[in-house]
Every structure is written in structure tokens, then in C-alpha cells.
N, C-alpha and C positions, 0 to 999 in steps of 0.2 A: 523569561521567568523560570526560576528553578522550581520544579515540582516537589512538594513535600514528600520526603521518604523515597525519592527516586533511587537512592543508593542504599536503602535499608535492606535488611535480610529477607529471607523467604517468608511469605505471608503465613500467619498462623491460621489454623483451621478453626471452624466454629463461628459463633456469632461475632466475636471480636474481630476475626479476620474479615468477615463480611462487612462489618461497619467500616473497617479501615479501607477496604476496597472501594466502597461507595464514597468515602471521603476523598480518596485519591482521584476518583473519576470526576468528582465535583471540582477539585482543585485543577485538574487538567483542563476542564472546560473553561474555568476562569482564566487560566493561563493563555489558552487559545484566544479567548475574547479580548484579553489585554493586548495580545500581539496583533490581532486584527485592528484594534483601535489605534495602536501606535503606527501601523502601516497605512492608516487612512482607508481601511477596507470595511465594508458593511459587516455588522455582526451576523454570524451564521454563514459567512461565505466560505468557511473552511470546515471540513468534516474531520472528525477524529476516527481513525481506523485503529481499533485495538489489536495490536500484534499479539497473538495468543499462543505462540510457540511454547510448548511444555505446560501450558495452563490447562488444568482439568476442566472438563465440560461443566461441572457444577459451578465453578468460579466464573466461567463465561456467562452462565445463566444468571448469576447474581448481577453481573455488569449489565446484561440485557434488561433485567428487571428494573435496574436503576436508570434506564433510559438510553443506554448505548444501542446503536443500531447497525454498526459496521465492524466486522472483524476480518482479520487476515491471518492465514496460516502459511508456514514455510515448508511444511512437509506433507506429501500426499497421504502418508499413513496416518497422520494426525487428523486430517480432514475426514478420512473414512472412519476413524475410531470415534470421533465426536459427532458425526453427522446425525445419527438417530436421536441422540439426546437433545440436539439443538434444532432439529427439524420442526418442532412444534412452536418454536419461538420466532417472532417476526424479526428478521434481521437480513442484512446483505453480507454475503461471504465472498471475500476475495482471496486469491492465491498470490502470495508475495515472495515465494522462494523460487529457486531455479527449477524449471520443469524439464525432466528428461522425456524424450519422445515416447519411450516405452511405457510411461505412466499416464499418457493422455487418456486412454480408454477408461482408466479407473477414476479420473478426475472429472471428466465431462459429465454434466448433470448434477454435480455436487457443489458447484460454485457458480457465482453470478458474474465474476470478472477475473480474468487472468491479468495481473499487472506486469508480468515479467516475460512478455513475448520478445524474443531476442534474435530470431532467425526466420528466414523464409521457409525453411524446412519444417520448423515447428508450426508455423502458421498453416502450412499446407496439410500437415498431419492432423491438426485440430479440425480443419475444415472437412477433411474426409470423414473423421469420426462424427462430426456434427451432422453431416449429410446422412450417415448411416442411421442416426437416431432421430432425424428430423428436428434438430435443435439449432439454437443460435447461442453465441457467447460474446459478451463484451470483453474487450482486451485493451491493454495499454502497451505501448512499445517501451521497453526498458532501454535507456540510453546510459552508457558509461561516460559521464561527463568528466570524471576525474582521470580517466586513462589508466587506472590501476589494473594490473594484470589479475589481481585477486577478485575483481568484480565482474559480474556478468553484464551483458548489455551490448548493443551495437555502438560503434563510434558515432559521434554526432554527424560526421560527414556521410555516414551510411544510412542514417535514419530515413531519409526521403525514399530510398529504394524499398525499405521494408514497409513504409506507409503505403506506397503504391501497390505492393504485393497484397497487403491486407485489403485495400480498396477493391481488388479484383476477386476477393473471396467473400461472397454474399452472406455466408453463415457467421462471419466475424464482424463485429461493430467496434470500430476504433473510438475509444473514449478520450484518449490522451496519452500522456507520457509519464514514466516513472524513472526515478534514479535513486541510487544510494550515494550519499554525500561522501566527499573526500575524507579519508581517515586521517585527520590532522587536528591538532589543537589550534591551528590558525583559523579563526572564525572568518576572517576576510576571504581566505582561500576557499573555505567550504561554501560560503555564501556566493562566491563567484561562480562556482559550479551550478548552483541553483539558478542563478541569473542566466547562465548559458542555456539551461533547459527551457526556461521561459522564452528566451530569445529564439531558440530553435522552433518551439511551437508556433510562435508568431510568424517566423520567416516561412515555414512550410505552408501555413494557411495563406499568408500574403502572396506567395508565389503560385498559388493555385494548385498545389500538389493534390491529386485526387484523394479524397477522404480526410484531408487535413482540416477543412473548414469547421467540422463539427467536433474535432478532437481537442477539446478545451481543458480537460482535466490535467492537473500536475500533481502527482503523488510524490512528495519529497519532504524530507525532514523527519527526525525521530525525537525521542525523549530529550536528548541533550541539545538539539539545535533547531527545534521546530519553529521558534520565533524568527530566526533568520530565514528559514524557508518560507514562512508566511510573508515576511517582508518582500520576498522575491516572487511571490505569486502563487505559492502552493494552494491547492484546493483540497488536498487530503494530506494530513500528517499522520504518520504511523507511530503510535505510542504504545510501548510495552512496559518497561520498568516504571515509568511515571505512574502507571495505574496498578500494575500487578506486583510491583516490587522486583527486586533482583531475583533472577531465576537461579535455580540450583545448578543449572548447566549453562554453558556459554550461549548467548543469543546473538543472532545476526541482525536483529531489528530492534 
């Protein structure tokens, strides 16, 4: 389903902009519910993560007040800049951008889940920091199902080793897997990548890889292809422009 206004210009400020955002959010929910029904999946089986890259905290608050409860940021500096204003609002915050190891200390304690764990070194750095602050963190393993050099994530064949590493780090809780779909107008090819991630999840659990049995989440699909991702088993879809409109700067989600 095409979201109303997904290709529209930057949102206006003020009450009109607020109303439009709320309408977009309602349309996004309806689109997800429609895709769930078409896929034969229960209503509410897929969560909407609002990708809030470049979105001011005030507009995120509007979305939270309208019932959104899950947001995702791409940049550590944006997490930090918006943290205080959002701290009093009930919501779950995920990090969905590439995380450099030297930014780990700044991010730990500010998010509920890191969706982009892509190396044993990053996992171990996170674990050391969490030990230092007596904390825990949910994570997802990012898998590069498309094989594109421009995308982060482990190759599917290397995912099992990273899952085993996470299983040996008690401060980390593996929730599932995340991918960014193939950059292609070929819907069948994009959908094939999502199917590959679902199959990978099921294979790792079925083969008894430590930590894989409880790693059921699949974060995949964005504003332009979320219906295909839902058809292939997504439990989280990352929607940005479908709700907030086109950004004034390029967005990665």
C-alpha cells in the first residue's frame, strides 16, 4: 500500500503540520494492518518503528502523543541531542545506524536496543562498557542479505559465528536480526532478500546455535517496501518518509 504523502515535501510547522503527521501515522498503521491481513498474519504482529533521522524532538513528541511507541535513530549525536526532551515520554528507542566503536560509551544507557550489531569486536566493546555501568542491552545482528558493498552487516554465512559470540556475552540479549533491503526497483529481488533473512533466523534456531532460539525478531522493510517485508515475516518495519514526509536531507532509512 502506498502511504499518502510519502513523497511530499518537508512537513510544515504548526498545527497544520501536526495534524498531517497524525494523519500520516494513522495511514501507516492502516497500511501495516492491510499487509498483515494479506499475508495471513494476526493484526498487531508487526510493530512500526519510526525512523526519526533529522526529525526534531518536538515532532517526535507529536507522534508519541498520537500513539507511536518505537523510534529509531541513525546517528549518535541525534540520540544525545533529543534524549532529554524525549526522556519523559513513554517509548522504546532503537539505534538503526552504523555504530563506530568509539561511540559506544556515548550511546550505552541512551537506547533500548542496537539493531546494527555487525561484528564480534563491536559486541565485545559493548559488553565491556555495559559491565562498567552494570547494564544490559538488547541487540539485533545486522545481516547484509543483498551483498552490496555499500551496506553494513555480516554476510549470511557469517551470522552464526556472531550469534555464538553474542551468546557468550551475558550483558547482551539477542532479540533477532535486521537488514536493509536490496537497492533495486525489482520487488521480487528485494523480497527474496527478506525471505533469506527469515530463513536464516529459522535455520540458526533449528540447528541449535546458542542464543538463536529466542532471537525471533526480524527488522526489515521501509516506507517503500514494508508490505513485501511483512509478507516475508517482518516483525518490525522502519518507516520514515511515510510518516514524517520527505526529509530536507538524504535519509538512509
